[in-house]
C-alpha positions as CSV (number, residue, x, y, z in Angstrom):
1,M,37.4,24.9,6.7
2,K,34.4,23.7,4.6
3,E,31.4,22.8,6.7
4,V,30.7,19.1,6.7
5,D,27.2,18.0,5.8
6,T,26.2,15.9,8.8
7,L,22.6,15.1,7.7
8,P,23.3,11.6,6.2
9,F,25.1,10.6,9.4
10,E,22.4,12.0,11.7
11,V,19.6,10.4,9.7
12,S,21.4,7.0,9.9
13,Q,21.7,7.4,13.7
14,L,18.1,8.3,13.9
15,L,17.0,5.3,11.9
16,E,19.2,3.0,14.0
17,A,17.6,4.4,17.1
18,V,14.1,3.8,15.8
19,Y,15.0,0.2,14.8
20,F,16.5,-0.5,18.3
21,R,13.7,1.1,20.2
22,Y,10.6,0.1,18.2
23,G,11.6,-2.5,15.7
24,Y,10.6,-0.4,12.7
25,D,13.3,-0.7,10.1
26,F,13.5,2.3,7.8
27,R,17.2,1.9,7.1
28,H,16.7,0.6,3.6
29,Y,14.1,3.1,2.5
30,A,15.1,5.3,-0.5
31,R,17.4,7.8,1.2
32,E,16.5,11.0,-0.6
33,S,12.8,10.5,0.2
34,I,13.3,9.6,3.8
35,E,15.8,12.5,4.4
36,R,13.2,14.9,3.0
37,R,10.5,13.6,5.4
38,I,12.8,13.8,8.4
39,V,13.9,17.3,7.6
40,Y,10.2,18.2,7.3
41,R,9.6,16.9,10.8
42,V,12.6,18.7,12.2
43,E,11.4,22.0,10.8
44,H,7.9,21.6,12.0
45,S,9.1,20.6,15.5
46,E,11.2,23.7,15.7
47,L,14.3,21.7,16.3
48,D,17.8,22.7,15.2
49,N,18.9,19.4,13.7
50,V,18.1,15.7,13.3
51,S,20.2,14.8,16.3
52,Q,17.8,16.6,18.6
53,M,15.0,14.4,17.2
54,I,16.6,11.2,18.4
55,G,15.9,11.8,22.1
56,K,12.3,12.8,21.4
57,V,11.7,9.8,19.2
58,M,13.3,7.4,21.7
59,H,11.4,8.7,24.8
60,D,8.2,10.2,23.6
61,P,5.7,7.7,22.1
62,D,3.4,10.5,20.9
63,Y,6.3,12.1,19.0
64,F,7.3,8.7,17.6
65,N,3.8,8.4,16.2
66,L,4.2,11.7,14.4
67,F,7.5,10.4,12.9
68,L,5.7,7.1,11.9
69,N,3.0,9.0,10.1
70,D,5.7,11.0,8.2
71,M,7.4,7.7,7.1
72,S,4.3,6.1,5.7
73,V,2.9,6.5,2.2
74,T,-0.6,8.0,2.5
75,V,-1.3,9.0,-1.1
76,T,-4.1,6.9,-2.5
77,E,-7.4,7.2,-4.3
78,M,-10.2,5.1,-5.7
79,F,-9.7,3.6,-9.1
80,R,-6.3,5.2,-9.5
81,D,-5.0,4.4,-13.0
82,P,-8.5,3.2,-14.0
83,L,-7.2,1.2,-16.9
84,V,-5.4,-1.0,-14.5
85,F,-8.8,-1.8,-12.8
86,K,-10.3,-2.3,-16.3
87,K,-7.6,-4.8,-17.0
88,I,-8.3,-6.6,-13.8
89,R,-12.1,-6.6,-14.5
90,N,-11.8,-7.8,-18.1
91,Q,-8.9,-10.2,-17.9
92,L,-7.7,-11.2,-14.4
93,L,-11.1,-11.9,-12.9
94,L,-11.8,-14.5,-15.7
95,Q,-9.0,-16.6,-14.1
96,L,-9.9,-15.7,-10.5
97,K,-13.5,-16.9,-11.1
98,T,-12.2,-20.5,-11.4
99,Y,-11.5,-20.5,-7.7
100,S,-14.1,-21.4,-5.1
101,R,-12.6,-18.9,-2.7
102,I,-10.5,-15.8,-3.7
103,N,-8.0,-14.1,-1.4
104,I,-6.7,-10.6,-2.3
105,W,-4.0,-8.7,-0.4
106,H,-3.7,-4.9,-0.6
107,A,-0.2,-4.4,0.8
108,G,0.4,-0.8,1.9
109,C,-3.3,0.0,1.7
110,S,-2.9,3.5,3.4
111,T,-6.4,4.9,4.1
112,G,-8.1,2.2,2.1
113,E,-9.7,3.9,-1.0
114,E,-8.2,1.4,-3.4
115,V,-9.5,-1.6,-1.3
116,Y,-13.1,-0.3,-1.5
117,A,-12.6,0.2,-5.2
118,M,-11.7,-3.5,-5.5
119,A,-14.6,-4.5,-3.4
120,I,-17.0,-2.6,-5.6
121,M,-15.6,-4.1,-8.8
122,L,-15.9,-7.6,-7.3
123,E,-19.5,-7.0,-6.3
124,E,-20.3,-6.0,-9.8
125,E,-18.7,-9.1,-11.2
126,G,-20.6,-11.3,-8.8
127,L,-17.5,-12.4,-6.9
128,L,-17.5,-10.5,-3.6
129,E,-19.4,-13.1,-1.7
130,R,-16.6,-15.6,-2.2
131,C,-13.7,-13.1,-1.7
132,Q,-11.7,-12.1,1.3
133,L,-9.7,-8.9,1.0
134,Y,-6.8,-8.3,3.3
135,A,-5.8,-4.6,3.6
136,T,-2.6,-4.0,5.5
137,D,-0.4,-1.0,6.5
138,F,2.0,-0.2,9.3
139,N,0.4,3.1,10.0
140,N,-2.4,2.6,12.5
141,H,-3.9,6.0,11.9
142,S,-4.3,5.2,8.2
143,L,-5.8,1.8,9.1
144,A,-8.3,3.5,11.5
145,V,-9.5,5.7,8.6
146,A,-9.8,2.7,6.3
147,K,-11.8,0.7,8.8
148,E,-14.3,3.5,9.2
149,G,-14.8,3.8,5.4
150,I,-15.6,7.5,5.8
151,Y,-14.2,9.9,3.2
152,S,-14.6,13.5,2.1
153,L,-17.5,14.0,-0.4
154,Q,-15.4,16.5,-2.4
155,H,-13.3,13.7,-4.0
156,M,-16.2,11.6,-5.2
157,S,-16.8,13.4,-8.5
158,K,-13.2,12.6,-9.5
159,Y,-13.6,9.0,-8.3
160,Q,-16.8,8.7,-10.3
161,K,-15.0,9.6,-13.5
162,S,-12.2,7.0,-12.7
163,Y,-14.8,4.4,-11.8
164,K,-16.5,4.8,-15.2
165,K,-13.2,4.6,-17.0
166,S,-12.4,1.4,-15.1
167,G,-15.6,-0.2,-16.6
168,G,-18.0,0.6,-13.7
169,T,-21.5,-0.4,-14.6
170,K,-23.5,1.6,-12.0
171,K,-23.1,4.9,-10.1
172,L,-20.4,5.0,-7.4
173,A,-23.1,6.7,-5.2
174,D,-24.9,3.3,-5.2
175,Y,-22.3,2.0,-2.8
176,Y,-22.2,4.7,-0.1
177,H,-24.4,7.0,2.1
178,T,-23.9,10.7,2.3
179,K,-24.0,12.7,5.5
180,H,-23.0,16.4,5.5
181,E,-19.7,16.6,3.7
182,H,-18.7,13.0,4.0
183,I,-19.6,9.6,2.6
184,K,-19.6,6.2,4.3
185,F,-19.3,3.0,2.3
186,D,-21.9,0.3,2.8
187,Q,-21.4,-2.4,5.4
188,G,-21.9,-5.0,2.6
189,L,-18.5,-4.0,1.2
190,R,-16.7,-3.7,4.5
191,Q,-17.6,-7.1,5.8
192,H,-15.5,-8.7,3.2
193,I,-12.4,-6.7,4.1
194,T,-9.9,-7.5,6.9
195,F,-7.8,-4.5,8.0
196,A,-4.5,-5.4,9.8
197,N,-1.2,-3.8,10.8
198,H,1.6,-5.4,8.8
199,N,5.1,-4.3,8.1
200,L,6.6,-5.4,4.8
201,V,10.1,-5.2,6.3
202,K,9.7,-7.6,9.2
203,D,6.4,-9.4,9.1
204,R,5.5,-12.7,7.5
205,E,3.6,-13.5,4.3
206,F,-0.1,-13.9,3.8
207,A,-0.6,-17.5,2.5
208,Q,-2.7,-18.6,-0.4
209,M,-3.3,-15.2,-2.0
210,H,-4.7,-15.1,-5.6
211,L,-3.9,-11.5,-6.1
212,V,-1.5,-9.1,-4.4
213,M,-1.8,-5.3,-5.0
214,C,1.1,-3.2,-3.9
215,R,1.2,-0.1,-5.9
216,N,3.6,2.9,-5.4
217,V,5.1,1.5,-2.2
218,L,8.3,-0.1,-3.5
219,I,9.4,3.2,-5.0
220,Y,10.2,4.3,-1.4
221,F,12.5,1.2,-0.8
222,D,16.1,0.7,-1.9
223,H,16.9,-2.3,-4.0
224,K,17.6,-4.7,-1.1
225,L,14.2,-3.9,0.5
226,Q,12.4,-4.1,-2.8
227,Q,13.7,-7.7,-3.3
228,L,12.7,-8.6,0.3
229,A,9.1,-7.4,-0.3
230,L,8.9,-9.1,-3.7
231,N,10.0,-12.4,-2.2
232,L,7.3,-11.9,0.5
233,F,4.7,-11.5,-2.3
234,K,6.0,-14.5,-4.2
235,S,5.7,-16.7,-1.0
236,S,2.2,-15.4,-0.5
237,L,0.8,-16.1,-3.9
238,V,-0.6,-19.4,-5.2
239,N,0.8,-20.7,-8.4
240,R,-0.3,-18.5,-11.2
241,G,-1.5,-15.9,-8.8
242,Y,-1.2,-12.2,-9.8
243,L,1.0,-9.4,-8.6
244,I,0.3,-5.8,-9.5
245,L,2.9,-3.0,-8.9
246,G,2.9,0.7,-9.5
247,R,3.6,2.2,-12.9
248,E,7.2,3.2,-11.8
249,E,8.0,-0.1,-10.2
250,T,9.7,-3.2,-11.6
251,L,10.7,-6.7,-10.6
252,G,14.3,-5.8,-10.5
253,S,16.4,-8.9,-10.2
254,A,16.8,-11.9,-12.6
255,N,15.4,-14.2,-9.9
256,M,12.1,-12.3,-9.8
257,H,11.9,-12.4,-13.6
258,V,12.1,-16.2,-13.4
259,A,9.4,-16.3,-10.7
260,F,7.0,-14.0,-12.5
261,E,5.9,-13.7,-16.1
262,S,4.7,-10.4,-17.4
263,I,1.0,-10.2,-18.2
264,D,1.0,-6.5,-19.0
265,A,4.3,-4.6,-18.9
266,K,2.7,-1.2,-19.2
267,Y,0.5,-1.7,-16.2
268,R,3.0,-3.8,-14.2
269,I,0.8,-6.9,-14.0
270,Y,2.6,-10.1,-13.4
271,R,1.8,-13.8,-12.7
272,C,3.6,-16.1,-10.4
273,V,4.9,-19.1,-12.3
274,A,7.7,-20.6,-10.3
275,N,8.7,-21.1,-6.7
276,V,12.4,-20.3,-6.9
């Protein structure tokens, strides 16, 4: 008899258990990606199969935190896709300057590099003092790193090049202090950023946002969850507020194409135009 592949069933059982026990809903994440991450944890835990993981996740909070770290997207960098930031600097900020207060939400901020990049750009454009940046993620470990604002020095030369391509007018080193092999961003940047735990699957919107950045998060969701998140962003934005997605992400449904107009299709920049 041909051996049956039980992995899809076992993964489904694990995700149901996680939702029941902790309230984290990964059931609508892109299945290929999530199966790969779960198998990685099984192998590194020296378990025989996913079913053995269920008991450990259900009854061992430390092990669940390992699982949670596996599920989160922790790939980020400063001024990633620098031409997107150049577009924000040269076009979007012209509109945002008309507001007396500016609210920006970085959804799925991971370890925070992109948030600090935004703060630096706002400082150079004379807008940081009237801005509040909300940086959210469901991974508390990533949030702790972001709050500290301490990063490895080895990445800064790469970030400097991206910063210049984005239209940066100074040196990136002007915004941080170096100690040994690490850098720490200035308090002046961090005091305008609020870091908070937020789950796009189950938590509420952030009201009165003028810009929402959520890049390279939706690619890990299935269509149903993508639409849920996009509706959340739509509810969070003021009329004519901006939404920026990752290069491989789209609005998907016809309803979203009614609610948003495309400002730059190449860089996935949209503007909220209707509350539908």
